[in-house]
N, C-alpha and C positions, 0 to 999 in steps of 0.2 A: 775575559771572554774566551771560550774554547770552541773548537769545531772539530768534528770527527772526519777522519779521512780513511776510507776503505782502500787498503793497499791495492787490491785487485783492479781498482779503477784509476789509480793515480800513477802507477809505475809499471815497469816491466814485470810480467808474471814470474820470470825467473828470479827477480829480486825477492818476491814474496816467498818462494821456496827457500831461498838462502836465509831469509829471516826466520822461517819456521825451523829449519835445521839448526840454526844458531840458538834459538830459544830453547829447543828441545835439549840440546847439550848443556847450555848454561844453567837451566833451571831444573834439570833432572827428570826430563820426560823420556828421552831416548839417547842411548850411548852406542857408539860402534862396538860390536863384540870383539873381544881380545885386542882392544886398542893398544895396550902396552907392547904388543908384539906386531903392531902395524895393521891390525884389523884382519877380518876375513870377509870376503865379499858375500853379500846377501844375508848376513846374520846381524841381528841387532839385539841389544839388551835394553830392558825397560827399567828406568830409574825409579826413585821414590815416588815421584808424581806420576810417571808413566804407568806404573803398575796399578796405582789407584784408579787412574782413568780407564785402563784396560779392564780391570775387574768390575768397575761400575757399568761399563758397556755390556760386558758379558752378563752381569746380574740383571740388567734391564731386558736384554734379549731373552734370558731364561724365564724371567717373570712373565713377559708378554707372550712367549711362544709355548711355555710349558705350564707354569704354575697357575696361570689364570684361565687355562683351557682344560675342560674336562676330558677331552679325547686324546691328549698328548702326554706321553711319559718320556722320561729321560734315560740315557745310557752313557756309560763311560767305558769304551773298549780300549784294548791295548794298541800301542803304536806299531808293534810288529805282529803280523798275522802269519799263519801257515802260508808259505809261498803259493800254494795252489789257489788261494783266494784271488791272487792277482792274475793268474792264468784264466780263471773263470770270469773275472771282470773285464778282461781284454787288455789290461795295462801292460803286461809283459810284451805284447806285440804292437799295440797301437798308441801307447802313451809316449809319443816321441815328438821331437822338433827336428825340422830339416837343418842340418849343420854343414857349414863349410869352414875350412881352416886354412890359414895362411901358411904356406910351405916354408916361409922364411922366419917370421916372428912367432908363428904358432898361435896367433890370436884367433879366437873362434867367433863366428857370426851365425845368427839364424838366417838361413837362406831366404826366408820370406820377409825379412826385414832389412835386407841389404840396401834398399833405397832410403831407409831411415838412418842406418848406422854409417859411420865413416869407414871406408875400406882401409886396409893396412897402410899406415904412413910409410912403411918400408917399401911399398910398391911390389910386394911379393905376390906370387901367383896363388890363387885360391884352389883348393881341392874340389872335386865334384861333390855333389850333395850326398850326404849320408844321414840316415835316420838315427838320432841320438835319444836313447831312452832317458826320461827325466827322473826315474826312481833312483834313490840312493840304495846301494847294495850294502848289506851287512852279513855277518856270519854268526851262526848259533852253534856253539861248541867250544871246547877248551883249546883246540888247535885248528888253525885255518885249513891245514891239509885234509883234515877229516871232518870239518864242520859243514853244516848245511847252509847254503846261501839263502838269505831272506832279504826283505826290503823294508825300509822305513815307509810308512804309509803316505801316499800322495794325496789322499782324501780320507775323511772319517766315515763316509757313508757305508763302506763295505763292512765295517764293524757292526753296523745296524742290520744289514742284510743277513750276515752269518749268525746273528742272534735273534733273528725274526721269530723262530719257533719258540725259543726260550721266553721271549716276551709274551707270545700268544699263550703259552702254558701258565705263566704267572699272573698276567693281567686280564686275560680273556676279553679282549676288546671287541667292539663291533665296528664294521666299516661305516664311515671313514674314521681312521685314527692315525696318529703320528708318533714317531720315535725321534727324539732330538738328541743332539750331541754337540758338545764343545770340546775341541782338542787340537793338538799339534798335528800339522801336516808338513811334509818335506818334499821339495821338488828341486832337482839339480838344474835350475834355470841356466840357459846359455847366455841370455841377455838380461842384465840387471840395470838398475838406475832408478831415478826418481825417488830417492830416499827409501822409505819403508813401503812403497807401493808394490814392488815385486821383490819378494824375498825367497831365500832357499829354505828357511824355517819360518813357519807362520802358524797362526792359530785360526781355526775355522769354526764357524757356527752353522750347523746344518740341521735341517728338518727333512725327514723322509715321511711324506704324508700318503698313506695307503688308501686307495679308493677302488670302487668297482670299475671294471673295464667299461668303457662307453661313457663314463662320467668325467673323463680326464679334462676335457676342454672347459667344462663348468668350473672345476676346482682349480685349474690352471689360472683362469681369469680371476677367481677369488683371491688366490695368493698374490697375484700381481698387484691387486688393489691393497691388500693387507700390508704387503711389504713396502709399497710406496708410502702408505700412511705412516708406517713406523719411522721412516726417515724424516718425514715432515714433522711428526711429533717430537723427534729428536732436536729439531730446530734448524734443519737445513732448508735453505731457500728453494722453493719449488722451481725457480728459474735455473737453478744449478743441477737439476735432476731431469732425467728423461729415460724413456724406454728405448731399447735397441733390439729389434727382432733379428735373430741370426738367420741368414739365408740357408736354405736346405743343404746347399753344398758344403757349408762350413760346420754343420752340426756334428757333435761327438757321436761316436759309434752307437751309443746307448740311447740317444735322444731323438724323440719325435718332434719336439719343439723346445727352443730355448730363447728366453728373453732376458736381457741384462737390464738392470737398473744402473745407469751410468751417471757419473758425477763430472761436472766441468772443472777438471783439475787445471793447474797452470800449464801443463803440457798437453792439454786437450781433453776431449771427452773420453772417459775410460771406465771400464767395468768396476762397479762397487759391489754388486751382488748379481748372481745368476739364478734364474728360476727355470728349472728344466723339467720336462715331461720325460721321465726315464722309462716309461711304459712298464712292462713286466720283465725287462731284459735281465736285470740283476738277480732277481729271485730265481728265474728259470735257469740261468747259467750256473749260479751257486748250487742249485739242486742237481743239475746235470753232472757237475764236476765232483760233488761230494757224495752223490748217490742217496741223499736224504730228501724226504718229502717236505718241501717248504711252502706248500699251498696253505691258503687260509680256508677254514671251513665255516660257512655261514650258519645261521640259525636253522636252516632247512636241511643241513647236512651236506650241502653242495660244496665241493672243493674247487678253489680257483686261485690263480695267481693275480693278486691285486696289481693295478697300475700304481705308479708312484710319481707324485709331484714333489720336487726338491728345491726349496729355497736355500741357497748356500752363499755365505759371505765370509771374507777374511777380516778378522778384527783389526789388523794393522791398517787396512784400507779405510775403515771407518774412522779410525783415529786420525789419519792424515786428512781426510775430508773435513772432520770436525775442527781440527787445528786451522786449516785454511779458511773454513767458513767463519770461525770465531775471531780470527786475528784482526785487530783494528789498531790504528794509531790516532791519538788525539793530540793536537798541538795546542799548547798554552804558553804563557809567559816564561815558564820554567823549562820548556823544551818539549820533548815528545813523550807522551804517556801511552804505553802499550796496554791494550786490554784484550784478554782472551775471553770472549763472550760465549761461554759454554752454557748449555742447559744445566741448571743447578743440580738436577738429578744425577748427572754424570760427572760433575766437576770433581776433581781429585780431593779438594778440601772444601768443605761446605761453609765454613766461617772461620774468621780469625779473631782472637781476643787480644786487645791491647790495654795496658795502663797508659793513660795520657802522658805521664812522666815516669820514667823508669827509676828515677832517684827518689821517689816518694813511697816509702814502705807501705803506707796505708792504702795507696792506690794499687800497688803491686799485689798486696795481700787479697784485696777484694776481687781484682781481676783474675787472680789464680783460682779463687773459689768458684767463680763463674765458669772459668775454663775447665776445671776438673769436673764440674757438674754437667756441662754440655757434652763433654767428650764421652760420657757414658752412652749417649744416643747418637752422636754425630762424629765425623772425622773433623777435628778442630785443630787449628794452628795457634801457637802462642808466639807473639813477636813483641819484644820490647827494645829493639835496636833502632837507633837514630830517631829522627823526628817523625811525627805522626803522618805527615804528608808522604814521606818516603815509604813508610810502612804500607800506607794505602796503595801506592803505586806498585810496590812489590807484590802485593796480593792480587791486584788487578791483572798483572802480567801472567799469573799462573791460573787465572780463571776463578778465584774465590768469590762467590756471589755476594757475601756480606762480611763486613768488618764491624766489630763491637768495641767501642771505646769506653773505658771506665775513667771518669773524671771526678772532680770534687763534688759535683752535684749528685753523683751516684751515692756518695756516703750519706747524703741528706735525704734524698727521696727514693732511693733504691731503683733508679732507672739507669739505663745505659743508652749511648748513642749508637744506633744501627745505621750503617751506611750501605747503600746499594751500589754494586759494582758498575752497572750499566748506566744508571741515571745519576749517580753520585748524590742522590737525595738522601737526607739524613732525618731520622725520626727518633724520638725518645720512647723507649719501651720499658715496662716494668720487668725486673729481673725474673720474677716468678711466672711471667707469661712468655718467656723466651722459647722454651721447648715447644709449647703449643704453637707459637707463631711460626717457627721453622718447620715443624712437622706438617703444618698445613701447606706451607710453600713447597714442600718436597713430595707431596702426595702424587 
């Protein structure tokens, strides 16, 4: 007899984070960057399974936000823009955190989080508050002395705004329409922690949805519902999601209204995604600083600056939420079975193929044939190590939805055993029906 234990309910939530971090390192989801040199804070590398999970999430976002919508197109802009872009956006002046530094040990703290962080153990005195710009500086040119200072982008959306007219000229859209982008962002965060939740290098998925002024509240509410539905479809429990309305005093300089979709992380409720009403701030400012006309011309010839609704999310935060949401332990007579119950659409590996016995050439040959055929359409794993039970458990731990076992009956009736990760239910399926079966499951 077995019974499932959801870690979030049976133990300290800090223990759950430790288990997730351990699983990610052990099974190849996430590695500390530059680990052989002691690592570098706020930077993470995604291993063989992590990169598959990351790509699947991005593909699903792109499919739902771009490819299945008639009014949204995509863009891939550069990481480094002309520095004037960040003057126009306000980032060179206002993209800052309040910083205090210990005069003795030189540890830095965000002044607005001193009640959350431990003060210096050395007991040193803190400096007065200084505003610390979060953008990473870089230089363009062959010699630093004569090079031009630039910045690694802290957000991807400015690449959309500075290409606004280019998109209008090539696509000729009607309002409302959207421009979407997935790409790297960089923020020199003062306070790190909570694994991949807050990073200095991260990947963002952003949509800038352009609308007529005066229709912003209607479309803002529309995108709130759409984005919450996206997370529910992903398989996140609705009890672990909520909306958080930012008070007026805490809004960014460009925002008329911002609402976060928050997830109940082990360290508390925190932002998963932000939906912002950016008004016409960005287009107006980029037009002012560049001297270019960035207005939209409607079918009546009237020119205007559209308002913008922006759903924006970091891929790493989605990954962390999904790992926490899907992690389960099941206790049986052999010990603890770990299950990563991910939506099959975003699971790194869709199925694993096993020969029942690795020392039987006829079983290995048939299993290899099935494996080679399936991997044309799906990301499939091959495993012939150890006993079949250990192979099942190994695949459960990385979120593989189905395991296929080739046994002696396969050689007679051309069927295989298909085992479900979550229910452990097993059924026999014809080999020639496998592709159709899994394609239906993954729609």
